[in-house]
Residue, then its C-alpha position, 0 to 999 in steps of 0.5 A: m500500500a502506498e504511503f501518503v504521509r511521511v515524516e522527515t526530521g533534521s536540525g530540530i525541525a520535522t516536516i510532515r510531508i503529504d504526498r498523494p498524487k495528483m491532488n493530495a486529495i484527503n482520504s481515510q488512509m491519509l487521515d490515519e497516517l496524518t494522525e500517526a505522524a502527529h503522534k510520532v512527532a509529538a513524542d519526539s523530544e528532539v523536534r522543536a518545530v514542525v512544518v506541514w507541506g504538500g510539496p511544491n505544486i499543491f498543498a491539498a485540494g480537499a477531501d476525496i469526494t469519491g468517498f462521499t457517494g451514497n453517504t448516510r448520516e452515520d457515514a458522514a458522522r464517522q468521516c467527520a470524526k476521522f477528519n477531526d481526530a487527524f486535524l486535532a492531533v496536528e493542532n495539539l502538537p506541543q511544538i510550534t507548527v507552520s504550514a507551507v502552502n503551495g497551490y490549492a488548499l481547499g476544503g479539508g486542505m484549508e482545514l489542515a492548514m488552519a490547524t497549524d499555528f502559522r501559514v506561509a503561502a506561495d504566490d500561487a496559493v489558493f484557499g477556500q471552503p467550497e463545500i457549500l457548492l456541493g450542498i454540504i458544509p465543512g466537516g473538518g473544523g472549518t466552520q470553527r477555526l476560520p471565524r477564530l482566525i479572521g473574524i466571524t463576519k468574513a468567515k461566514e461570507i467565505i463559507y456561505t459562498g464557497r469562493q476562493i481566497h488568493p494570497d493578497e487577500a489571505l494576507a490582509l485577512g490574517l489567514v497567512s503570515a507571509v507570501h513568498p514566490a512559490a519556489e521559496t515557500y517551503d524554505a521560508a516556512v522552514e526558516m520560520a520554524a527554525g526561529y521557533a526551534a531555537g526558542p525556549a521550552a516555554l514556547r510549549m507552555a505558551k502554546k498550551a496556555i493559549m489553546d487550553g484557554l481559548a474556549l474558556p471564560l477569562a477567569d478560568a483561562v487565566v488559571c490555565e496561564a498560571q499553571q503553565f507559567a509555573e511549569c516554565f520554572a521546571t525547565e533549564d531554559a527559564a534558569i538560562g533566560v533569567t541568568s542571561f537577562l541579569e548578566q547581559g540584558p534581554g535577547k542574549a540567551t541561547f536556549t536548549g529547548r529543555 
């Protein structure tokens, strides 16, 4: 059986590479492999940042629609669960994550990109949630992540119309962090990831505090922050950072990631 997702590691960075010719259409096997890859990376203490990439031509054109034929409500619910298991596994990675988006990131492809912390887009990237044009709605978190990223009114318009979003608009909306020439996009994402890979272990605590507190009332969310603030002081990097600040001033510390 062909492998659709693989993990490549080096210099503290893991690349989760999606590769299902021709369009990286997302099927059940790919979702299983993506979930497995995310769990593998999460458990690797040497990995400090992650890039998700679909290759130089296309990120992921969406779900494999052939799998939707004849679906019952129960079938659809099971498919949704599989999508959400995979994308939540990516979203919950403790490392900082960056999607490198070349070409199409539509439907499930856009939902996967939104599950990472940051998105770097090629100048040929095309985003969209076109499910409404099939008479259905996003089923991999699109109705939830998109409003959180760009605001509810604009997200409604994009989901209700199914229209495509091109790089300039994606950047203006805050959907992506940067736009690069297509041939440079993966390298730009790796460079961004490398910056975070050189950061302190506290990045994991910051990410957990943000994600755990996101859906909570403020009074409960600040408890999450306090817990993660305390966890920072169990790391080598907190001692390194404080000592470096006192001796050399801010921004001079070299962190270990531990």
